[in-house]
Biopython code that builds the backbone (N, CA, C, O; Angstrom):
import numpy as np
from Bio.PDB.StructureBuilder import StructureBuilder

atoms = [
    (1, "UNK", "N", (125.080, -69.414, 52.783)),
    (1, "UNK", "CA", (123.826, -68.753, 52.473)),
    (1, "UNK", "C", (123.115, -68.429, 53.777)),
    (1, "UNK", "O", (123.089, -69.249, 54.695)),
    (2, "UNK", "N", (122.540, -67.237, 53.860)),
    (2, "UNK", "CA", (121.818, -66.813, 55.046)),
    (2, "UNK", "C", (120.319, -66.979, 54.844)),
    (2, "UNK", "O", (119.826, -66.974, 53.717)),
    (3, "UNK", "N", (119.609, -67.124, 55.945)),
    (3, "UNK", "CA", (118.147, -67.207, 55.910)),
    (3, "UNK", "C", (117.584, -66.157, 56.856)),
    (3, "UNK", "O", (118.113, -65.944, 57.947)),
    (4, "UNK", "N", (116.520, -65.510, 56.436)),
    (4, "UNK", "CA", (115.859, -64.514, 57.257)),
    (4, "UNK", "C", (114.352, -64.751, 57.235)),
    (4, "UNK", "O", (113.785, -64.993, 56.169)),
    (5, "UNK", "N", (113.702, -64.686, 58.379)),
    (5, "UNK", "CA", (112.242, -64.812, 58.396)),
    (5, "UNK", "C", (111.599, -63.475, 58.037)),
    (5, "UNK", "O", (112.222, -62.421, 58.165)),
    (6, "UNK", "N", (110.359, -63.533, 57.591)),
    (6, "UNK", "CA", (109.575, -62.324, 57.324)),
    (6, "UNK", "C", (108.186, -62.528, 57.909)),
    (6, "UNK", "O", (107.715, -63.659, 58.027)),
    (7, "UNK", "N", (107.532, -61.431, 58.275)),
    (7, "UNK", "CA", (106.209, -61.580, 58.901)),
    (7, "UNK", "C", (105.102, -61.876, 57.894)),
    (7, "UNK", "O", (104.073, -62.456, 58.241)),
    (8, "UNK", "N", (105.326, -61.462, 56.619)),
    (8, "UNK", "CA", (104.341, -61.785, 55.582)),
    (8, "UNK", "C", (105.009, -61.675, 54.207)),
    (8, "UNK", "O", (106.155, -61.242, 54.088)),
    (9, "UNK", "N", (104.273, -62.073, 53.192)),
    (9, "UNK", "CA", (104.811, -62.104, 51.828)),
    (9, "UNK", "C", (105.230, -60.714, 51.338)),
    (9, "UNK", "O", (106.347, -60.566, 50.843)),
    (10, "UNK", "N", (104.378, -59.695, 51.459)),
    (10, "UNK", "CA", (104.802, -58.378, 50.978)),
    (10, "UNK", "C", (106.066, -57.863, 51.679)),
    (10, "UNK", "O", (106.921, -57.245, 51.044)),
    (11, "UNK", "N", (106.180, -58.116, 52.975)),
    (11, "UNK", "CA", (107.370, -57.695, 53.711)),
    (11, "UNK", "C", (108.619, -58.408, 53.188)),
    (11, "UNK", "O", (109.665, -57.784, 53.012)),
    (12, "UNK", "N", (108.509, -59.688, 52.946)),
    (12, "UNK", "CA", (109.650, -60.466, 52.438)),
    (12, "UNK", "C", (110.066, -59.986, 51.048)),
    (12, "UNK", "O", (111.253, -59.777, 50.795)),
    (13, "UNK", "N", (109.103, -59.812, 50.152)),
    (13, "UNK", "CA", (109.434, -59.374, 48.794)),
    (13, "UNK", "C", (110.000, -57.962, 48.786)),
    (13, "UNK", "O", (110.881, -57.649, 47.986)),
    (14, "UNK", "N", (109.501, -57.111, 49.670)),
    (14, "UNK", "CA", (110.019, -55.756, 49.774)),
    (14, "UNK", "C", (111.476, -55.772, 50.233)),
    (14, "UNK", "O", (112.311, -55.058, 49.678)),
    (15, "UNK", "N", (111.778, -56.583, 51.241)),
    (15, "UNK", "CA", (113.150, -56.676, 51.741)),
    (15, "UNK", "C", (114.081, -57.185, 50.641)),
    (15, "UNK", "O", (115.174, -56.654, 50.444)),
    (16, "UNK", "N", (113.636, -58.215, 49.931)),
    (16, "UNK", "CA", (114.448, -58.790, 48.856)),
    (16, "UNK", "C", (114.719, -57.738, 47.774)),
    (16, "UNK", "O", (115.849, -57.612, 47.303)),
    (17, "UNK", "N", (113.702, -56.994, 47.386)),
    (17, "UNK", "CA", (113.887, -56.008, 46.314)),
    (17, "UNK", "C", (114.812, -54.873, 46.745)),
    (17, "UNK", "O", (115.521, -54.314, 45.908)),
    (18, "UNK", "N", (114.822, -54.520, 48.024)),
    (18, "UNK", "CA", (115.705, -53.452, 48.509)),
    (18, "UNK", "C", (117.146, -53.913, 48.655)),
    (18, "UNK", "O", (118.063, -53.109, 48.487)),
    (19, "UNK", "N", (117.371, -55.186, 48.964)),
    (19, "UNK", "CA", (118.714, -55.650, 49.298)),
    (19, "UNK", "C", (119.367, -56.576, 48.262)),
    (19, "UNK", "O", (120.532, -56.943, 48.413)),
    (20, "UNK", "N", (118.651, -56.942, 47.246)),
    (20, "UNK", "CA", (119.190, -57.888, 46.266)),
    (20, "UNK", "C", (120.295, -57.247, 45.425)),
    (20, "UNK", "O", (120.222, -56.069, 45.074)),
    (21, "UNK", "N", (121.297, -58.027, 45.115)),
    (21, "UNK", "CA", (122.364, -57.627, 44.206)),
    (21, "UNK", "C", (121.845, -57.880, 42.793)),
    (21, "UNK", "O", (121.658, -59.029, 42.393)),
    (22, "UNK", "N", (121.616, -56.820, 42.047)),
    (22, "UNK", "CA", (121.010, -56.945, 40.710)),
    (22, "UNK", "C", (121.865, -57.777, 39.751)),
    (22, "UNK", "O", (121.340, -58.367, 38.808)),
    (23, "UNK", "N", (123.168, -57.825, 39.985)),
    (23, "UNK", "CA", (124.031, -58.602, 39.096)),
    (23, "UNK", "C", (123.996, -60.097, 39.434)),
    (23, "UNK", "O", (124.362, -60.929, 38.604)),
    (24, "UNK", "N", (123.561, -60.435, 40.641)),
    (24, "UNK", "CA", (123.442, -61.841, 41.064)),
    (24, "UNK", "C", (122.106, -62.023, 41.780)),
    (24, "UNK", "O", (122.060, -61.963, 43.008)),
    (25, "UNK", "N", (121.025, -62.244, 41.044)),
    (25, "UNK", "CA", (119.712, -62.375, 41.677)),
    (25, "UNK", "C", (119.730, -63.449, 42.773)),
    (25, "UNK", "O", (120.379, -64.485, 42.623)),
    (26, "UNK", "N", (119.016, -63.195, 43.868)),
    (26, "UNK", "CA", (119.036, -64.137, 44.984)),
    (26, "UNK", "C", (118.212, -65.389, 44.711)),
    (26, "UNK", "O", (117.304, -65.386, 43.879)),
    (27, "UNK", "N", (118.540, -66.436, 45.414)),
    (27, "UNK", "CA", (117.727, -67.645, 45.421)),
    (27, "UNK", "C", (116.764, -67.486, 46.575)),
    (27, "UNK", "O", (117.184, -67.238, 47.705)),
    (28, "UNK", "N", (115.468, -67.625, 46.304)),
    (28, "UNK", "CA", (114.457, -67.458, 47.340)),
    (28, "UNK", "C", (113.802, -68.808, 47.591)),
    (28, "UNK", "O", (113.252, -69.424, 46.678)),
    (29, "UNK", "N", (113.866, -69.254, 48.817)),
    (29, "UNK", "CA", (113.289, -70.536, 49.212)),
    (29, "UNK", "C", (112.019, -70.262, 49.991)),
    (29, "UNK", "O", (112.039, -69.550, 50.995)),
    (30, "UNK", "N", (110.910, -70.829, 49.530)),
    (30, "UNK", "CA", (109.618, -70.643, 50.185)),
    (30, "UNK", "C", (109.287, -71.916, 50.939)),
    (30, "UNK", "O", (109.152, -72.989, 50.350)),
    (31, "UNK", "N", (109.159, -71.782, 52.251)),
    (31, "UNK", "CA", (108.814, -72.935, 53.079)),
    (31, "UNK", "C", (107.401, -72.754, 53.604)),
    (31, "UNK", "O", (107.045, -71.682, 54.094)),
    (32, "UNK", "N", (106.613, -73.784, 53.504)),
    (32, "UNK", "CA", (105.239, -73.699, 53.983)),
    (32, "UNK", "C", (104.322, -74.451, 53.052)),
    (32, "UNK", "O", (104.693, -75.468, 52.466)),
    (33, "UNK", "N", (103.130, -73.939, 52.929)),
    (33, "UNK", "CA", (102.109, -74.613, 52.141)),
    (33, "UNK", "C", (102.165, -74.201, 50.672)),
    (33, "UNK", "O", (102.840, -73.239, 50.305)),
    (34, "UNK", "N", (101.452, -74.937, 49.857)),
    (34, "UNK", "CA", (101.306, -74.544, 48.453)),
    (34, "UNK", "C", (100.534, -73.235, 48.347)),
    (34, "UNK", "O", (100.754, -72.453, 47.422)),
    (35, "UNK", "N", (99.634, -73.000, 49.288)),
    (35, "UNK", "CA", (98.911, -71.730, 49.327)),
    (35, "UNK", "C", (99.895, -70.573, 49.461)),
    (35, "UNK", "O", (99.783, -69.579, 48.745)),
    (36, "UNK", "N", (100.859, -70.695, 50.374)),
    (36, "UNK", "CA", (101.870, -69.652, 50.566)),
    (36, "UNK", "C", (102.702, -69.478, 49.304)),
    (36, "UNK", "O", (102.960, -68.349, 48.887)),
    (37, "UNK", "N", (103.119, -70.563, 48.699)),
    (37, "UNK", "CA", (103.903, -70.476, 47.460)),
    (37, "UNK", "C", (103.103, -69.745, 46.374)),
    (37, "UNK", "O", (103.655, -68.929, 45.637)),
    (38, "UNK", "N", (101.809, -70.039, 46.280)),
    (38, "UNK", "CA", (100.949, -69.355, 45.308)),
    (38, "UNK", "C", (100.850, -67.866, 45.589)),
    (38, "UNK", "O", (100.858, -67.058, 44.660)),
    (39, "UNK", "N", (100.756, -67.493, 46.863)),
    (39, "UNK", "CA", (100.730, -66.084, 47.247)),
    (39, "UNK", "C", (101.997, -65.366, 46.806)),
    (39, "UNK", "O", (101.945, -64.256, 46.276)),
    (40, "UNK", "N", (103.136, -66.014, 47.030)),
    (40, "UNK", "CA", (104.416, -65.414, 46.661)),
    (40, "UNK", "C", (104.507, -65.250, 45.143)),
    (40, "UNK", "O", (104.927, -64.199, 44.659)),
    (41, "UNK", "N", (104.122, -66.264, 44.403)),
    (41, "UNK", "CA", (104.164, -66.170, 42.938)),
    (41, "UNK", "C", (103.252, -65.057, 42.429)),
    (41, "UNK", "O", (103.646, -64.284, 41.556)),
    (42, "UNK", "N", (102.043, -64.973, 42.965)),
    (42, "UNK", "CA", (101.118, -63.906, 42.550)),
    (42, "UNK", "C", (101.685, -62.528, 42.885)),
    (42, "UNK", "O", (101.638, -61.622, 42.053)),
    (43, "UNK", "N", (102.219, -62.363, 44.093)),
    (43, "UNK", "CA", (102.785, -61.084, 44.507)),
    (43, "UNK", "C", (103.988, -60.693, 43.654)),
    (43, "UNK", "O", (104.302, -59.511, 43.513)),
    (44, "UNK", "N", (104.654, -61.692, 43.090)),
    (44, "UNK", "CA", (105.822, -61.455, 42.241)),
    (44, "UNK", "C", (105.448, -61.354, 40.755)),
    (44, "UNK", "O", (106.321, -61.285, 39.890)),
    (45, "UNK", "N", (104.154, -61.347, 40.477)),
    (45, "UNK", "CA", (103.690, -61.208, 39.096)),
    (45, "UNK", "C", (103.796, -62.476, 38.270)),
    (45, "UNK", "O", (103.821, -62.416, 37.041)),
    (46, "UNK", "N", (103.859, -63.625, 38.930)),
    (46, "UNK", "CA", (103.930, -64.905, 38.232)),
    (46, "UNK", "C", (102.672, -65.706, 38.568)),
    (46, "UNK", "O", (102.313, -65.852, 39.737)),
    (47, "UNK", "N", (102.021, -66.211, 37.555)),
    (47, "UNK", "CA", (100.810, -66.993, 37.764)),
    (47, "UNK", "C", (101.192, -68.423, 38.110)),
    (47, "UNK", "O", (101.931, -69.064, 37.364)),
    (48, "UNK", "N", (100.695, -68.932, 39.241)),
    (48, "UNK", "CA", (100.974, -70.333, 39.583)),
    (48, "UNK", "C", (100.461, -71.260, 38.493)),
    (48, "UNK", "O", (99.361, -71.074, 37.974)),
    (49, "UNK", "N", (101.262, -72.256, 38.152)),
    (49, "UNK", "CA", (100.889, -73.159, 37.063)),
    (49, "UNK", "C", (100.282, -74.442, 37.494)),
    (49, "UNK", "O", (99.933, -75.273, 36.655)),
]
sb = StructureBuilder()
sb.init_structure("model")
sb.init_model(0)
sb.init_chain("A")
sb.init_seg("    ")
for serial, (resi, resn, name, xyz) in enumerate(atoms, 1):
    if name == "N":
        sb.init_residue(resn, " ", resi, " ")
    sb.init_atom(name, np.array(xyz, "f"), 0.0, 1.0, " ", f" {name:<3s}", serial, name[0])
structure = sb.get_structure()
């Protein structure tokens, strides 16, 4: 498995959406704070629980 850094959440999600194999959705690992994880979930249309 490869890892790539991104400068911000929108950039990371944009890269993933352009390069993801639709038949095998990628595993996305979020490292950082819970605040960052919440940002990613919101940007992906998922409400943090």
